[in-house]
C-alpha positions as CSV (number, residue, x, y, z in Angstrom):
1,M,-17.0,-55.7,69.5
2,L,-16.6,-53.5,73.0
3,G,-15.5,-55.5,75.7
4,Q,-17.4,-55.8,78.7
5,D,-15.3,-53.5,80.8
6,S,-15.8,-50.8,77.7
7,S,-17.7,-48.2,77.3
8,P,-18.8,-46.3,73.7
9,A,-16.0,-44.4,72.0
10,T,-16.8,-40.8,73.5
11,G,-13.8,-39.0,72.7
12,G,-11.4,-38.5,75.8
13,Q,-7.8,-37.7,76.2
14,E,-6.5,-41.3,75.2
15,N,-7.4,-39.9,72.2
16,D,-6.3,-36.0,71.8
17,D,-2.9,-37.3,70.5
18,V,-3.5,-39.4,68.4
19,G,-3.1,-39.1,64.0
20,L,-1.4,-35.7,64.6
21,P,2.4,-35.8,64.1
22,T,3.9,-32.9,66.2
23,F,6.8,-32.9,68.3
24,G,7.5,-35.2,70.8
25,S,3.4,-35.3,70.9
26,R,3.4,-31.8,71.9
27,D,0.4,-29.4,71.6
28,W,0.1,-28.0,67.4
29,V,-0.1,-23.7,68.1
30,A,0.7,-23.0,64.6
31,S,-0.6,-19.0,64.5
32,A,0.4,-16.0,66.2
33,D,-2.4,-15.4,68.0
34,G,-2.6,-18.7,69.7
35,L,1.5,-18.6,70.4
36,L,0.4,-15.0,72.3
37,A,-1.9,-16.8,74.3
38,R,-0.6,-19.5,75.2
39,H,3.5,-18.4,75.9
40,P,5.1,-21.5,75.6
41,D,8.3,-21.9,77.0
42,V,9.8,-23.5,73.5
43,A,8.5,-23.6,70.1
44,V,9.3,-25.7,67.4
45,V,9.4,-25.0,63.3
46,G,9.5,-26.2,61.0
47,A,11.5,-25.2,58.0
48,P,10.5,-27.9,55.0
49,L,13.1,-25.9,52.1
50,D,15.8,-27.9,50.7
51,I,15.7,-25.7,46.8
52,Q,18.6,-24.4,48.2
53,T,21.2,-27.7,48.5
54,T,24.1,-28.3,46.3
55,Y,24.2,-32.0,46.4
56,R,21.4,-34.3,47.6
57,P,17.8,-32.8,48.1
58,G,15.7,-34.2,50.6
59,A,15.5,-31.9,53.6
60,R,12.5,-30.6,53.2
61,F,11.5,-33.7,54.7
62,G,13.0,-33.2,57.9
63,P,10.7,-31.7,59.9
64,R,8.3,-34.1,58.9
65,A,10.3,-37.2,60.0
66,L,11.6,-35.4,63.1
67,R,7.9,-35.5,64.1
68,S,6.7,-38.8,62.5
69,A,9.5,-40.9,62.2
70,A,11.9,-40.4,65.1
71,Y,11.6,-43.3,67.9
72,E,10.4,-41.7,70.7
73,P,12.6,-42.7,73.8
74,G,10.1,-41.3,76.7
75,S,11.3,-37.3,77.9
76,Y,12.8,-38.3,81.2
77,H,16.4,-37.0,80.7
78,L,18.5,-40.3,82.8
79,D,21.7,-37.7,83.3
80,L,19.9,-34.9,84.2
81,G,17.3,-36.4,86.5
82,I,14.3,-34.7,85.3
83,D,11.1,-34.7,82.9
84,V,11.4,-32.5,80.4
85,F,8.0,-32.0,79.4
86,E,7.0,-31.2,83.4
87,W,8.9,-28.5,84.1
88,L,8.7,-26.7,80.2
89,D,5.9,-25.7,78.2
90,V,6.7,-27.6,74.7
91,V,4.4,-26.6,72.0
92,D,4.7,-27.4,68.2
93,A,4.2,-24.1,65.9
94,G,3.6,-25.9,62.4
95,D,5.8,-25.0,59.8
96,A,6.2,-21.8,57.8
97,S,5.2,-21.7,54.5
98,C,8.0,-22.9,51.7
99,P,6.5,-22.4,48.4
100,H,8.1,-24.3,45.3
101,G,10.2,-22.5,44.0
102,Q,10.3,-19.6,45.6
103,A,13.1,-19.9,48.0
104,P,13.2,-15.5,48.5
105,R,9.5,-16.0,49.8
106,G,10.2,-19.2,51.4
107,H,13.2,-17.6,53.8
108,R,10.8,-15.0,54.7
109,N,7.8,-16.8,56.3
110,I,10.2,-18.5,58.1
111,E,11.8,-15.4,59.1
112,A,8.0,-14.3,60.2
113,K,7.4,-17.6,61.6
114,V,10.5,-17.0,64.2
115,T,9.6,-13.8,65.2
116,D,5.8,-14.5,66.0
117,V,7.7,-17.6,68.7
118,L,9.8,-14.7,69.6
119,R,7.4,-12.4,70.4
120,A,5.3,-14.8,72.5
121,G,8.7,-15.1,74.5
122,A,9.2,-18.5,73.4
123,F,12.5,-19.9,72.8
124,P,12.3,-21.5,68.7
125,V,14.1,-24.5,67.8
126,V,13.6,-24.8,63.8
127,I,13.9,-27.4,62.6
128,G,15.2,-27.9,58.9
129,G,15.5,-28.0,55.7
130,D,19.2,-27.2,54.6
131,H,21.4,-24.7,56.1
132,S,20.0,-21.5,53.9
133,V,17.4,-21.3,56.7
134,T,19.7,-20.5,59.1
135,H,19.8,-16.7,57.6
136,P,16.4,-15.5,58.1
137,A,16.0,-17.3,61.3
138,A,19.5,-16.2,63.1
139,T,17.9,-12.9,61.4
140,A,14.9,-13.1,63.6
141,V,16.7,-14.5,66.6
142,A,19.1,-11.3,66.3
143,A,16.6,-8.7,65.6
144,R,14.6,-9.3,69.2
145,Y,18.2,-10.2,71.0
146,G,19.7,-6.7,69.3
147,W,21.7,-6.2,66.1
148,G,24.9,-8.0,66.9
149,K,24.5,-8.8,70.2
150,V,23.9,-12.5,69.5
151,G,27.4,-14.9,69.1
152,L,26.5,-17.9,67.2
153,I,28.2,-21.5,67.8
154,H,27.6,-23.5,64.4
155,F,28.9,-27.3,64.4
156,D,28.9,-28.6,60.4
157,A,31.7,-30.1,58.0
158,H,30.9,-27.4,56.3
159,A,32.3,-23.4,56.8
160,D,29.1,-22.4,54.2
161,T,31.1,-19.0,54.3
162,A,30.6,-18.9,50.2
163,D,29.9,-15.4,48.5
164,S,27.8,-17.4,45.8
165,I,27.4,-20.8,44.8
166,E,27.0,-21.7,40.9
167,G,25.4,-17.4,41.2
168,T,23.1,-18.3,44.2
169,L,23.8,-15.8,46.9
170,H,21.4,-17.7,49.5
171,S,22.7,-21.1,48.9
172,H,22.5,-23.7,51.5
173,G,26.9,-23.0,51.7
174,T,26.2,-18.9,51.7
175,P,23.9,-18.1,55.1
176,M,26.9,-17.6,57.5
177,R,28.4,-14.9,54.9
178,R,24.5,-13.6,54.6
179,L,24.7,-13.1,58.2
180,I,27.9,-11.6,58.7
181,E,27.6,-9.3,55.9
182,S,24.9,-7.5,57.1
183,G,25.6,-7.2,60.8
184,A,23.4,-9.4,62.7
185,I,26.0,-11.4,64.0
186,S,29.5,-10.3,64.7
187,G,32.2,-12.0,62.6
188,R,34.5,-11.8,65.8
189,N,31.9,-14.6,67.7
190,F,30.8,-16.5,64.9
191,V,32.7,-19.8,65.8
192,Q,32.4,-22.8,64.3
193,V,33.0,-27.0,65.3
194,G,34.1,-29.6,63.5
195,L,35.2,-28.2,60.2
196,R,36.8,-30.8,57.3
197,G,36.9,-31.8,53.8
198,Y,37.9,-30.1,50.7
199,W,36.0,-27.0,50.6
200,P,35.9,-23.6,50.5
201,P,39.0,-23.0,49.2
202,P,42.2,-20.5,50.5
203,E,40.3,-17.3,49.6
204,V,37.5,-18.3,51.4
205,F,39.1,-18.1,54.9
206,D,40.7,-15.4,53.8
207,W,37.6,-13.7,54.4
208,M,36.7,-15.5,57.2
209,R,40.2,-14.1,58.5
210,E,39.1,-10.6,57.6
211,Q,35.7,-11.3,60.2
212,D,37.5,-12.0,62.7
213,M,36.3,-15.8,62.8
214,T,37.1,-18.6,64.7
215,W,37.2,-21.7,62.9
216,H,38.1,-25.0,64.9
217,L,39.2,-27.9,62.4
218,M,37.8,-32.1,63.0
219,H,41.8,-32.1,63.1
220,D,41.9,-30.0,66.3
221,V,38.7,-32.0,68.1
222,W,40.9,-35.1,67.6
223,D,44.0,-33.7,68.5
224,R,43.1,-31.4,71.4
225,G,39.7,-33.6,72.0
226,L,36.2,-31.7,71.7
227,R,36.1,-30.2,75.8
228,P,39.5,-27.8,75.6
229,V,37.6,-27.0,72.0
230,L,34.2,-26.7,73.3
231,A,35.9,-24.3,75.9
232,D,37.5,-22.2,73.1
233,A,34.2,-22.0,71.3
234,I,31.9,-20.7,74.2
235,A,34.6,-18.2,75.2
236,Q,34.8,-16.7,71.5
237,A,31.1,-16.5,70.7
238,G,30.5,-15.1,73.8
239,D,33.0,-12.5,74.0
240,G,30.9,-9.4,74.2
241,C,27.9,-10.8,74.0
242,D,24.7,-11.4,75.9
243,W,22.7,-14.3,73.8
244,I,24.0,-17.1,71.8
245,Y,22.4,-18.7,68.8
246,L,23.2,-22.1,67.9
247,S,23.3,-24.1,64.9
248,V,23.7,-28.0,64.0
249,D,24.4,-29.8,60.6
250,I,23.4,-33.0,60.9
251,D,26.5,-33.8,58.5
252,V,28.6,-32.8,61.5
253,L,28.4,-35.9,62.1
254,D,30.4,-38.8,60.4
255,P,27.9,-40.2,57.7
256,G,28.7,-43.8,59.2
257,F,26.7,-42.1,62.1
258,A,24.5,-39.6,59.9
259,P,23.8,-41.2,56.3
260,G,20.6,-39.4,56.0
261,T,21.8,-35.5,54.8
262,G,23.5,-34.0,51.6
263,T,26.7,-33.5,51.7
264,P,28.4,-36.0,53.8
265,E,31.7,-36.4,54.2
266,P,33.6,-38.8,56.4
267,G,35.9,-38.9,59.3
268,G,33.3,-36.0,61.8
269,M,32.6,-36.0,65.3
270,N,30.0,-39.1,66.7
271,P,26.3,-38.6,67.9
272,A,27.6,-39.4,71.6
273,D,30.3,-36.3,71.7
274,L,27.4,-33.5,69.4
275,L,25.2,-34.7,72.3
276,R,27.0,-33.6,74.9
277,A,28.9,-31.0,73.8
278,V,24.9,-28.9,72.5
279,R,24.0,-29.7,76.5
280,T,27.4,-28.0,77.1
281,I,26.4,-25.2,75.8
282,V,23.0,-24.7,76.5
283,L,23.6,-25.5,80.5
284,E,26.9,-22.9,80.8
285,T,25.4,-20.1,78.2
286,P,22.3,-17.4,76.9
287,V,21.2,-20.0,74.3
288,V,18.2,-18.1,72.4
289,A,17.5,-20.1,69.6
290,L,18.4,-24.0,67.6
291,D,18.4,-25.1,64.4
292,V,18.8,-28.3,63.3
293,V,19.5,-28.4,59.7
294,E,20.6,-31.1,56.7
295,V,18.0,-34.0,57.7
296,S,17.5,-35.8,54.4
297,P,15.6,-38.2,55.2
298,P,15.1,-40.4,51.4
299,Y,19.1,-41.0,52.6
300,D,18.5,-42.1,56.2
301,T,20.0,-46.3,57.1
302,A,17.3,-47.2,59.9
303,D,16.3,-43.4,60.6
304,T,19.6,-43.0,62.6
305,T,20.2,-39.3,61.2
306,V,16.5,-38.9,62.2
307,N,16.9,-39.9,65.5
308,A,20.4,-38.2,66.2
309,A,19.3,-35.0,64.4
310,H,16.3,-35.2,66.9
311,R,18.0,-36.1,70.6
312,V,20.0,-32.5,69.5
313,V,17.1,-31.3,70.6
314,L,15.7,-33.3,73.2
315,E,19.7,-32.6,74.6
316,T,18.7,-29.0,74.4
317,L,15.0,-29.3,75.8
318,A,16.6,-31.0,78.7
319,A,18.7,-28.7,79.4
320,L,16.7,-25.6,79.4
321,A,14.6,-27.6,81.8
322,H,17.1,-28.1,84.1
323,K,17.9,-24.6,84.0
324,K,14.1,-23.7,84.6
325,R,14.6,-26.0,87.3
326,E,17.4,-24.9,89.2
327,R,16.0,-20.9,89.3
328,A,12.7,-23.1,91.2
329,G,14.8,-24.3,93.8
330,G,14.3,-28.4,92.1
331,T,15.5,-31.4,92.9
332,V,17.2,-34.0,91.1
333,S,15.8,-37.9,91.2
334,R,17.6,-40.9,90.0
335,P,19.6,-41.4,88.0
336,G,20.6,-38.2,87.7
337,S,23.5,-35.7,89.3
338,R,22.9,-31.9,89.5
339,P,25.4,-30.3,87.5
340,D,27.6,-28.8,89.5
341,P,27.1,-25.1,89.6
342,S,31.4,-24.4,90.1
343,T,32.1,-25.9,87.2
344,L,29.7,-24.2,84.7
345,R,32.5,-21.7,82.6
346,H,30.1,-18.7,82.5
347,A,26.8,-17.7,84.8
348,T,23.7,-17.4,83.0
349,A,22.3,-13.6,83.7
350,P,23.2,-12.5,80.4
351,Q,24.6,-9.0,82.2
352,T,27.2,-11.3,83.6
353,W,28.1,-14.7,81.5
354,S,30.9,-13.5,79.4
355,R,32.4,-11.4,81.9
356,P,34.0,-14.0,84.0
357,D,36.8,-12.1,85.0
358,G,35.5,-9.3,85.3
359,S,37.9,-7.9,82.8
360,G,35.3,-6.3,79.9
361,N,34.3,-9.5,78.3
362,T,38.2,-9.8,76.4
363,Y,38.6,-13.3,75.2
364,T,42.5,-14.1,76.0
365,D,44.6,-17.4,76.1
366,A,44.7,-17.1,80.0
367,D,41.0,-17.7,80.6
368,L,41.8,-21.2,79.1
369,P,43.6,-23.9,81.6
370,G,46.2,-25.8,79.1
371,P,47.9,-25.1,75.9
372,H,46.2,-24.7,72.9
373,E,46.2,-22.9,69.5
374,D,42.9,-21.4,68.0
375,H,43.2,-21.1,64.2
376,H,42.1,-17.4,65.0
377,G,43.5,-14.8,62.8
């Protein structure tokens, strides 16, 4: 029975977002034509493919969980003093079709879906799915922004640079090799952070050194601290590139924080460091795409993995919103603080950001203060 001050159910805004689990309850704009008409700032794309995983499956349910199982904390970012969705138009573009047992077809559909987002002028946020989805997603981004002009910063416990795994060229352990071999991403601008454990073997690292890749082991993060490692990673990925693609495998976190992943490896990062690292990268560099992968909800505990991955996306959106606010001359509200532009290592203009000293895009040790050692050939 209706209360005395209630009205008959006639629709209206109160009911508009109920029932359809979209990322952050954003509008559902799943068609290419709809994206072109809307021209959003950001579009979230699901890549529910996990048939290329080598151990525990379940990452195909990651996009669904990030939309429906993550705790929604609100949209006001305390540190930056900004309401994300007041400054960014974010839509949910739905999932790429990833038919059962057809990885090549799923990868083609992921590339096509990300291409639709890019054609609409939007920033793609790809939620996976196993890490093989980075190959088609980053390929689409490189095709849009320039072959070999996009650097890639990769957070992961594993290098994912094997030639093949059990005869599979497009395993979740091979996408980074495929990207470099194709020329989409140059090896010298491919930087990895958080590697640890017992794989891959030395011959894979020999190949990585031949490609001039850089890796920062988890031991480096522990030994030197995250901030100098991150400064190196930013400089190395951007040396000679105009754009950055950011790829986050949630297993870069210690499984005590993120048990819901296919290949858990103890000894990893903590969420506080990862989230601030992601924010820093997006604030300081012209990041043009993000993927967050390897969330396997069937193995999650209390949705801790889902929530960590969800916050990786929110940190990215908050940093993008801050940059848009800066361009518009907006103000920071309580309790946030404006990042001091003088402390940001790189400008955001793509024609200058990778050349902070005007020296012509050559990264050297002299660019950074303090002692450090790069695991870089």
